[in-house]
C-alpha positions as a printed Julia matrix, in Angstrom:
313×3 Matrix{Float64}:
  93.86  127.7    89.83
  95.15  124.83   87.68
  94.08  121.29   88.47
  96.14  120.01   91.42
  98.02  117.02   90.06
 100.59  115.1    92.03
 101.89  111.69   91.04
 102.19  109.7    94.26
 105.74  108.4    94.2
 106.47  104.88   95.54
 102.74  104.54   96.2
 102.38  100.75   96.23
 105.64  100.28   98.13
 104.5   102.72  100.83
 101.07  101.1   101.18
 102.69   97.65  101.45
 105.1    98.82  104.17
 102.37  100.46  106.27
 100.73   97.1   107.07
  97.32   98.82  107.19
  94.78   97.5   109.7
  91.07   98.05  108.89
  90.45   99.63  112.32
  93.75  101.54  112.54
  94.4   105.27  112.83
  96.74  106.68  110.16
  98.28  110.08  109.45
  99.33  111.49  106.09
 101.52  114.44  107.03
 101.83  115.69  103.45
  98.35  115.27  102.0
  99.07  116.79   98.57
  96.53  115.6    96.02
  95.43  112.8    98.34
  97.03  109.87   96.48
  98.52  108.08   99.48
  95.57  109.05  101.68
  93.02  107.62   99.25
  94.78  104.27   99.17
  95.02  104.17  102.98
  91.41  105.26  103.6
  90.14  102.74  101.01
  91.54   99.95  103.17
  89.91  101.18  106.38
  86.61  100.02  107.9
  86.29  101.36  111.45
  89.64  103.18  111.2
  90.48  106.82  110.37
  92.87  108.69  108.14
  94.01  112.13  109.34
  95.52  114.21  106.53
  97.68  117.3   107.06
  98.65  119.99  104.57
  99.34  123.72  104.76
  98.62  124.35  101.06
  95.0   125.41  100.55
  95.06  124.25   96.9
  96.2   120.8    98.01
  93.46  120.64  100.62
  90.79  121.59   98.05
  92.06  118.92   95.63
  92.43  116.24   98.31
  88.95  116.94   99.7
  87.51  116.27   96.25
  89.69  113.19   95.68
  88.75  111.71   99.05
  84.96  112.23   98.7
  84.27  108.48   98.19
  85.96  107.71  101.54
  85.14  110.96  103.37
  83.43  109.11  106.24
  86.88  107.76  107.22
  88.87  110.97  106.71
  89.69  114.07  108.76
  91.61  116.87  107.0
  93.64  119.38  109.03
  95.11  122.56  107.51
  98.45  122.58  109.27
 102.12  121.8   108.87
 102.92  118.24  109.93
 105.12  119.68  112.69
 101.85  120.09  114.62
 100.78  116.46  114.05
 101.23  115.19  117.6
  99.26  118.04  119.18
  96.48  117.88  116.55
  96.11  114.09  116.86
  95.73  114.44  120.62
  93.2   117.27  120.13
  91.18  114.88  117.97
  91.07  112.46  120.9
  93.62  109.84  119.86
  96.47  108.72  122.13
  98.46  107.18  119.27
  98.35  106.15  115.61
  99.13  102.97  113.69
 100.97  104.51  110.77
 102.37  107.78  109.4
 103.29  108.76  105.83
 105.42  111.73  104.77
 105.98  112.37  101.05
 108.4   115.27  101.22
 108.48  116.12   97.53
 107.15  119.31   95.98
 104.0   118.36   94.06
 103.87  118.42   90.27
 101.15  121.06   90.58
 103.34  123.32   92.71
 106.2   122.99   90.23
 104.03  123.5    87.16
 101.83  126.36   88.38
 103.77  129.46   87.37
 102.17  131.66   90.03
 103.53  129.48   92.85
 107.1   130.32   91.83
 108.7   126.95   92.67
 110.25  126.36   89.24
 113.21  128.0    87.51
 111.78  126.95   84.13
 109.39  129.9    83.69
 111.31  133.15   83.48
 108.39  135.49   84.24
 107.21  133.5    87.3
 107.12  135.37   90.63
 109.69  134.32   93.22
 107.15  133.03   95.74
 107.84  129.38   96.8
 105.53  129.4    99.84
 104.02  126.02  100.74
 101.48  127.95  102.82
 100.17  130.82  100.68
  98.89  132.54  103.81
 102.34  132.91  105.35
 104.06  136.26  104.92
 107.61  135.98  103.59
 108.39  134.89  100.0
 111.58  133.78   98.26
 111.86  137.29   96.8
 111.94  138.7   100.35
 114.87  136.42  101.2
 116.77  137.53   98.09
 116.07  141.2    98.74
 116.75  141.34  102.49
 119.14  138.6   103.67
 122.74  139.72  104.33
 125.34  138.27  101.98
 126.75  135.91  104.63
 123.29  134.45  105.29
 122.73  133.9   101.57
 126.09  132.1   101.37
 125.09  129.92  104.32
 121.76  128.77  102.92
 123.19  128.19   99.41
 125.96  126.04  100.89
 123.9   124.19  103.51
 120.6   123.7   101.69
 121.69  123.84   98.05
 125.11  122.23   98.42
 126.15  124.91   95.94
 129.9   125.13   95.18
 129.6   128.67   93.86
 127.61  130.03   96.82
 129.97  132.96   97.42
 129.79  134.15   93.81
 126.01  133.8    93.63
 125.39  135.56   96.97
 127.75  138.43   96.07
 126.05  138.92   92.7
 122.57  138.74   94.27
 123.52  141.58   96.62
 124.91  143.66   93.74
 121.88  143.05   91.52
 119.29  143.94   94.17
 120.85  147.37   94.66
 119.86  148.24   91.09
 116.48  146.46   91.06
 114.69  144.27   93.65
 114.23  140.62   92.74
 110.71  139.8    91.58
 110.9   137.11   88.86
 112.61  133.8    88.17
 114.28  135.32   85.11
 116.14  137.88   87.22
 117.47  135.19   89.56
 118.33  132.82   86.71
 120.41  135.53   85.04
 122.4   136.19   88.23
 123.02  132.47   88.75
 124.11  131.99   85.13
 126.67  134.78   85.4
 127.94  133.46   88.75
 128.77  129.9    87.68
 131.64  129.18   85.24
 130.45  128.06   81.8
 132.31  124.75   82.11
 130.52  123.94   85.4
 127.14  124.59   83.75
 127.64  121.71   81.31
 126.87  119.06   83.93
 124.39  118.65   86.8
 121.25  119.99   85.15
 119.92  123.56   85.24
 122.39  125.95   86.93
 119.61  127.43   89.13
 118.46  124.06   90.5
 120.51  124.18   93.7
 119.75  127.85   94.39
 115.99  127.27   94.14
 116.22  124.24   96.4
 118.11  126.28   99.0
 115.59  129.14   98.91
 112.61  126.78   99.16
 114.09  124.89  102.11
 114.96  128.1   103.97
 111.61  129.77  103.31
 109.51  126.77  104.37
 111.88  125.62  107.16
 111.76  122.17  105.58
 114.8   120.54  107.18
 114.23  122.11  110.6
 110.6   120.94  110.65
 111.62  117.42  109.61
 114.41  117.15  112.18
 112.34  118.65  115.0
 109.24  116.52  114.29
 110.54  113.02  113.64
 111.06  111.83  117.2
 107.64  113.09  118.26
 106.02  111.24  115.38
 107.86  108.02  116.25
 106.65  108.4   119.85
 103.09  108.89  118.55
 103.09  105.42  116.97
 101.31  102.57  118.71
 103.15   99.29  119.23
 103.88   97.82  115.79
 102.99  101.09  114.06
 105.12  102.19  111.13
 106.34  105.52  109.78
 107.13  105.67  106.05
 109.07  108.67  104.74
 109.79  109.48  101.09
 112.67  111.91  100.55
 113.92  113.58   97.38
 117.39  114.86   98.2
 120.37  113.8   100.29
 119.81  116.4   103.04
 116.35  115.05  103.89
 117.42  111.44  103.51
 120.38  111.91  105.86
 118.14  113.35  108.58
 115.64  110.48  108.29
 118.36  107.83  108.21
 120.13  109.26  111.28
 116.97  109.77  113.36
 115.73  106.26  112.58
 119.14  104.78  113.44
 119.28  106.62  116.76
 115.68  105.66  117.59
 116.64  102.01  117.09
 119.91  102.24  119.02
 119.97  105.27  121.36
 122.69  103.87  123.64
 125.39  106.44  124.42
 127.65  104.1   126.42
 131.28  103.69  125.27
 131.71  100.69  122.96
 133.92   98.88  125.45
 131.23   98.83  128.19
 130.07   95.22  128.78
 126.49   96.33  129.54
 124.41   99.45  128.82
 124.21  101.85  131.76
 122.93  105.01  130.01
 119.3   103.87  130.34
 118.27  104.88  126.81
 115.7   102.43  125.44
 115.2   101.49  121.81
 111.96  102.78  120.26
 111.8   100.05  117.63
 113.61   98.9   114.52
 114.65  100.23  111.14
 112.85   98.15  108.5
 114.81   99.52  105.53
 118.56   99.02  105.97
 118.81  100.4   102.45
 116.11  102.73  101.14
 113.44  101.44   98.78
 113.83  103.02   95.32
 111.33  103.5    92.46
 110.96  100.63   90.01
 112.02  100.91   86.36
 108.32  101.01   85.46
 107.7   103.97   87.75
 110.72  105.83   86.41
 109.34  105.45   82.89
 105.98  106.92   83.92
 107.32  109.71   86.14
 110.91  110.92   85.66
 110.57  113.19   88.72
 110.62  110.09   90.94
 114.24  109.28   90.08
 115.66  110.79   93.28
 112.97  109.37   95.6
 113.92  107.13   98.54
 111.56  105.42  100.99
 112.69  104.63  104.55
 110.56  102.78  107.1
 110.71  102.5   110.91
 108.56  100.21  113.1
 107.71  101.17  116.67
 107.91   98.72  119.52
 106.66   99.82  122.94
């Protein structure tokens, strides 16, 4: 196993927005290498940081990173979709802050065996966040019907040439099952017109994003978990979410907006009669973006956006 490295994007901005209390309870739903968690736990006295991750390599790295503050830390091997239940199991009714850094870690991208990157042609098509789960990206490519492949490429990859790519995937797998990044890259290259490949980065970028999101249920988990996490916050507690593409950001923006203003009454009603109560307020009308200094240090942070919501009970 390579060393688990993950540059914590928008680190200082996130810590500032959390308004950390020394005796507060905080959750890091995407523990990664422990960068955000270390900064939170370092500011705690009688408080506790509960870190979640489903990647065993991340947990091993974070455990080591958090050794100096281990008396204030509980690590749970689980997807953050189980956060509410796990926090209650640990005996807490609510928490004072939650962080989600939804990016794929630098380690996951750079470790060839994890199969997240299109840059290494002989890499296996794995892409599992949880290495103990069954299905891989190769399984999706080798078994999904053409229409399902079109759907995920369009919805999760926002890929204009989804029909071409899906059709060519189905033709290619009849001759030889997909096993490596090189095989998939070749199909994508032949499916996208040469002129269209001149802009927008690597031609496989959108296809890999779509496969990763489908395999790890990333958007479904985010959408299904957000309201429960907001409800888990104590009065004045904040949830800080860092997204890396428009699909995630749209979900966070819409859920936060609805949590602030859940009224379903027609606009011309003089008073609200639907009974839906606001859960708090959106702190970031516009997302917080990385500074020029951060972009110079870590080019992968260029698409990052931080949104913040504050609970009021």
